[in-house]
N, C-alpha and C positions, 0 to 999 in steps of 0.2 A: 505493500500498499504507499503510497507517495504524502509527502507530507501536507497534512491537512491546512489548508489555506481558508486563512481570514482575511477580506477583504469590503474595498464598500462594493456593490452588486451596480457594476456599468449600465447600460439602456442596455442591452444584448439578455445582459443576469437578467434584470426588471422585469421581461417576454417572460423569460424563465421560469420567476417564483409567481407572476402571476397565473401557470396551471396550473402549476404548483403547488395552487391554493386552493383553483376552484378542485383537482382530486383532492385534499384533505379536508377541508372546507364543508363544501358540498357531496362529493358524492360520498367522501369514508364517515364524517361523521351531521353528515344530516344540519349541516348552522344554516349553509344558505341553497338555494336552489341553482342546477346546473341550468346552463346557460349553452347553447351552441357552438357559441366561440370556446368555448371553457376552458375560459379565463374568470380568476375575480381580480374588479382593480376597483374604491370605491374615490371619493376628491380628496382624503388625506394623502394616500402618495405622490399630490403633487409637491407638497411642505414636507414630505420624511427623506427619511433613511434608511437601505436596507443596509442589514453588515449581513454577511452569507460565509460558510463555511462550506471550499472545495474539497471532495476527495479526487484524485484521480481526473479531473476536468468535472467531476457530475456536482453539482448542486446539493449537500447532504443536510445543510439544514438553512433559517433563516430568521432573522428577527428586525425589524420594521422599529425605528426610532421619530415618534414626532416632538420638533422642537416646543418651546414655547412663545407664548404672542401669538397662536393663532388657533383655530378648532386641534381635536382633539377626538378620535375614535370618541372615549368613554362621551361624549355628549349628547351620539345618539341614543345613550340609554340611560344617564343619567345627570339629574339635571344639579351646577354648580355651590346652585345654594344648599345643596346635601350637604358637601363636605368640602365648602370656603377655604381650609387651612391647607388641601392639601396644593393650589392652583399657582401656587408661590415660586416660579424664574422653576417649573415645575416640566419635565421629558416623562413621553408617553412609549412605556417600551408594546408593543403591539406581536399579532401575529408568531408568536415564541414556535419554531417546526421543527422537528427534526424529521427526518424520513427511517422508515423504516430498519431501511439493514446500513442504519448508524447509530442505531439510538443505543448501543452497547460500547461506542467510543469518545472521546472528551468532546465531545462537537458540541453538546450542553454545555458545558464546562464553560466552553472557548466562545458562548456565541454569549454566557451568557456575560463574565470578564468584562468583551467588547463591547457590550451597551454600560455599562458600569467604566470604561474606561471613558470611553467615548461621551459620555456627558459631566467624569471630573475633568474632562481639557476641555471640555465648551463652561464650567463650574457653575453649571448645575447645581438647584440644592436639592431634590429631589426628585422619586419616577417612583408612578405608574404603568399597575398594566392592569386586565382583566383575563384571568388566569382559568382557565378552566378547573372544575369544583375537584375531579379529582385527582389534581397536580400541586393542587391547595399549599400538600404534605412537603414538595419539592419547591415552591416558592419562600414557604415559612424557611425553610435550612438558608435562605440566602438575606435574610432579614427583614423581607417584603410581612407588613403587618394586614393579614385577614379584617379588611373591616368591617367583615359579616354583613354586606348586603348581593345579596345575590341577581345573579342578573341571567334570565330569557335569553337564547338569539336560537331562533331553530330549534332543534330538538336536545340542542348542548345546553348545559349551567354553568356560568362562567361566578369567580365571585373578581367581589372590586380587593386587591392588591396595594399598600405603597409605603414609601420609609423616607427619612431625610440622606442618602448619600449617605453624610459622615457614620450613620448605625450601619450601611449596608456597609460599609469595611472595615468596621470593626467587626460586622459575623463573619463576613466571610475569607479573612485575612489569610482564618487557619488554611486554605483552599489555594494560596499563591505556594506554596510547599508544592504540592504537585502541579501548576504549571513548572517551578523550576525547575522539576525534574522529567515535563517532558517539553521542556523547549524547541530540544533542537528536533523533536519531531513537527514543527509549527513552522508556516512559513508567514510568519503576521504580516500582513501587507496597508496596516491603520497606518494613520500618519502622530501617533503616539504607544507609546512604548505597552508592551502587551502586561507589565511588572511595574506598578507605580513608580517613580524614581521620584521624591525628593528637586526635581531640578526646573529649569523655566524651560518650559520651551521655546527654540525658536526655527527661522528657517533653512535652508539652507537643506532641505530634502536630494538638493538637485546632485549632496556627494553620491548618494547609492546608488544614478547614473555612474561615475568616474570614478568611484571607488574611495572606499573610507581611508583605503595603503595607497592610493592617488596612484594604483597600475596602470587605469585606462586616461591619466589624463589628457590623449590625442584628441579625448570625445569632448572638449570642453569650448572645440568653437560652435558640436551639434547641438551645446543641452543649452537651456533658456533660463541665466539663474531668475526669474523675476518674483522669487521668494522672500529674497534679501534686497536691503537697500543701500548696497556696494555702487559703487559710479559706475555709469557706463563705461564714460572718459579717460583714459588712461593719464595716470602721474604726468606733470609737466616735465618736457624732454630731456630739461639736467636732472632732474630726479634720478630718470631711467640711467642717462649715459652716466653719471655718478659712481651710480651701486653696480652696474654692468662693468666697469673699471677697476671696482676697486672690492668687488664681492669675493672672493680669497681672503681679501685683508679684515674686509667686517664681519666674514663668519664665523672666522678665528680668532677673534680681538675680541675682549673683554672692552663697554661702552664706558663711556666718562662713568661714574657710581652714579649720580645723581641729576644725569641729563645735561649738566649746568650750561653748555653751550646751546641744546634747543629750551631753557630758559629764558639766555638770554636774546633766543634771536624770536622768542613769544609777545617779549617785553618790548626788543623793538616795534615786533609790525601790528601787534595789540594795541600799544599805548597804557602799560602797568605796570609797577614799578617790581623787579625779580624779587622778593621778599614776600610779595600776593600770589602768586605762582607755584605749585606743583606735581609734580607730569604721574604718567602714569602708563600701563599697556590696554589703552584707549578707556574708554568710559565705564565698561564693567566692571576692569577691574580695579577702576577708582571708586565706582562705589560700594566693592568689595575690600574695597583700602583703607575706606573711609566710615561709611555709615555704621560700626558697630563701635565707633568712639564718638558719636553724635547723639544717637542713639539707645536708647536700652528695652531688658520688656515692659516698663512699663510706661515707656513712650508714647504721646497720645499723638498718632503722623497721621496725616489727607493728605490721598492724594488724586488723581486728579484722572478717570479713565473715559474713554480707553485709552488705555501708555501703553508703553515701554514693558514685559510681562517681569522681568526681574527687578523689578520696583519694589512688585506685592510679594515675588519670589523669597528677598533676605530679608523684607518687615516684617512679614509674619511667619514662612517657614524657616527659616535660622536665626532670627533674633526674636519674635515674638512679641513683637509691635503689638500695642490694638490699634488699630488700623480702620480707618472710616473711610470711605469712596466719595468723592463729589462727580454724579457724573453729567457727559456734553449730550447737551440732548438733538439727537440728528435733526428733531421739527428748527432748529434754531441754527442749522449746519455747521455743530460741531464748535459753539461759537464760544469764549471760556464766559458766562455771565455772571461783570464782576460783583455783583454786586451782594449775588447770590452766595459769591466766594467769601464776600465778607464780612458776610451773615456770621457762616459758616466760623468763621476765626474769632470768632466772642467765645468760641468756646473752647480755645485756651488750646490750641496744640505746640507740641512741641517740634514737630517736622512739619512740613509743607511742599511734598513733589509734584511739580508740573515742570511737563515735555514742553516747549517754544520754539521753534515751531511742531506740534502736537504729533505724533504717529500714533497713531495709523491715517489721523486726518489730514495729515499737511494742511490744518489751523495753523494762524500767525495769532499773538494778540499780540500786541504794540506795546512794545518795550517800558514807555510813559507810562500805561496805565495799569503795571505791572510793577511798577517803582512808584506810585501813590500808593498800593494796598499793600505794601511791603513797611514803606515811612508809617502809612498808620496801621499795623499790626502790636497786636501787646509784643512788648519787649523782648520776652525771653521765645515768641515763636521763630526757629530757621526756616528758612528757605531754599531750598536744594531747585535750582532751576538747572535743568538740563536743555544744550544748545546744540546738539550733537548736530544739526540742521541751523541752524541761524543764518545762515552764509546765504542760502535759497532767499533770505527774506532782505538779504543785504551784509553786510557786515555790521553796517552805522545802525543793524540792532539790537547788536549784543548790549549785557548787561554788563558785561566784565569789568568795565571803567565800574561803577556803579559797584559791585561786589568786594573790588578790590579796598573799597573804603569804606566800605558796610560789617557790620559788627552779629545781622541777623541774613546773608544774602550768603551762597557758596552758588556762586555756576558752572558747568558740567562742561566743558568741547572734549569731543571726539577729532580728531585730524583725520580718523579710518573711510568717515565715510566721502565727506563735502570733497578730503584730496584726494582720492586715490588710493591709498593708502590700508582699506581694511585688511587685507592681506598681515600684514607690519606689528598694524595694534599701534597706536597712539593717540593719548589725550591729555588734557589735563585741566586742575581745578584754578579757580580763582575765586578768592576771597580778602578779609583780612590779612594782616602780617601775622597778628597774634595766632589766631585759631590756625596759620600756614605751620605758625614755629610746634604747634602741638601736634599739630596731625600731623607734621616729618620723624617723631617719633618711634611713627606705625607704620612708616614706607618702606619697603623692603630698595636693599642694594641692587643694583644695575636692573631697575621693573622695567628702563625701556631698551630693547634690542641695539646696539651699533646699528642695526640697517631701516631700524624704526627713525634711531634719533638723526641718520644723514640724511635720510629720504623726509622727515621732518622739517627740518632745517632749508632744504632746497627747494621744498612746497613753499614754506614762507616766503619766500625768497623769487620767487613766480608770482604771484596778486595777479598781473593782467590775463592770466594765460586759464588760473581758472574764474576771474569774472565772465569772460570768453565763456566758459564750459560751462557757469550758472545761465546766466542767457540762453547758450541754444541748449539746456534744459527746459525754460520754460518754454518757448518756441515749440520743441519735442511733448512734450506736459499737452499743451493741449491740441495737440496734434494727434496724439495718444487717444483725448479725453474725447474727441470730438468719433470717431475712429470704433472704439467701445459705443457711445450714444450710441452711433448707426444699428449695431447689432443687434438692440434690443430685447436684449436678457436684461441689461442692469439698469439702475436709477443713480446717480455716478456723484459723489464728493471730489471733490477737486481741489488744495491748497495750496503750497509755494515750492513743497520741499518733490524728490524726484517719485513721486507713486501717486498709486488714483484709488480714491476706495471708491467700490463698485458694491452697490445692495443687487442680492440677485433678488428678479423681482417674483412676484409670488404667484407658482404654479407652471413656470415654464423649468427652473433650474434651482438646489439647492446648491450652497455654495463648497459641500461636501463630495458633493457629483462632478461638479464642474474643476475639481481640484485633482480627482482622480480620471475623469477623460482627459483633462489637459497635461494630466504626466504620461499618458501615452504618447504622447507627440512629442515626447521631454521638454515639455514645457510646465514649469516649475510655478506656483504661485501661491498665496502667502493666503488659506481660512483663519482671520483675525476675530475668532468670537473668544479667543482663546485671552486675546489682550482687552475683553472688557468683561467683566463680571456679570456687569446690569443689563448688555448687549442679551436680545430674544431675537434676533435678524438674521439674516443668511448672508453675508462680509462676504468678501477677497480686498484684499490688497494689491494689484501690480504694480510694476516698479518700471521706472519709465526711462527703457532703454535707447539706443541709435536708431535710424530710421528705420531702416533695413530689417533691425531684430524687429522692432516695433512692428512693421507691418508679418511677422512671422510671427506675432505675437493674436494679430487680426485673421492672419491666413488658421492658423488652427482656432481660435472661435469661433471664428465662421462658423466652420465645419461643425462645430458642437452646437453652435444656435437657429441652424439649419435642421436641426431634431428635434428641435423644441417649438423654434416660432412659425 
């Protein structure tokens, strides 16, 4: 027997599922009437996601997952007024089915974990299902609670079952040992790990096509990595020329201990004193380098979401802070509501984390508005302003100079994205000199590699080149926006950064299905629902690339759209 494949069902596999549903639920169980088409579908199929198990290329089992924000299959049988407490950020598992030849295998276990991990990766809080009465014991073993609500459908009686995701996780933790034992017999193709890992999910799935040991780098030209926000353009010529000429030296030589030359270059080109700058191996490294020394378990932290997922991860999972979220509204164009923010600050947060321009929305908040907020905030509230993409809005928009003179603001700057240096990792923070002196005590020596230091200095010395690239990015973004809109699949949100946020139109395609279909053509795009716990929509983020690659993206998506629109 081949490995058990666990994956999102594609269009063809969905057709197979509809036929199997007819066989199981109409012919075998008598829940529904048989029909000449020998298929069973309903309106929920327009918004749901199917996870399937396949053995020897045959469907062995399947389960449907319905996200929050729309209709549920349950709505046909139960009024929402009867059990109002179950609906908050709730995912519905439906049609949990394992075909007869595979009921003695691990298919059922893998499908159930697929549902759990799917909901966890989307920050869902609750799972509900209606299970056959004769299978209630199975469901209860997974942590689901029988609400003693009987539902009759055709010749079949069901029970309503429900649980918090956290309670299910505690109940079935023991089954993870089984998963670990059978891991080598499973081909897990979902975009989150089979066994929960306390790490933050990021893009970069395209490395699955290149090989994690880089054995097929020659495929890099045929893989479209639109799931990450790496620059579409190359570093400045001087960066490449210098590294090429001195690469053996740069690889074998230890770098300046605390990137002193890079600090001087940042000071010169950014107009802030050297004693207000601390370098690190990119913004993510700086987050882990700094946060444990500015907040602790009892700290109250406000995060503006949607957001870069690493912030919630370190604050909740690593440090254990008390985190409150303020959600940007799609109805308001994801524009930061300054008045609402000022009201929340009255609760006395120790730290506020804000990305400007925002990732993934790309929306920029004027720096003078943020400055006023910080000037009027409680004295003990510290602001962490992530300006990874600020150059796309304009360098004059940065709050670096303000932060250098401030006691309550830290600006975090990545050089990886906007200088096309993601592969070498380089970044820095700017804040008052006293705080920098304190944080230096916890900063490791040689944190920024010599290739990264050389590349960063040469990049800073070529501002005109990069300014042209930012201007060209804006043109490419506008063109890609128009092309994506013409596909008819999305409602578009465009900001100032090198990506576009695409809300999948209800009834056409779900983000998970779109991501899966695109990967078949080596196009990797990002399902961003995991970046926003409050989101209940199907949303993908697509990075801006060169004109040629953007056209390839549109061509692939057009083929997918042709099956939907």
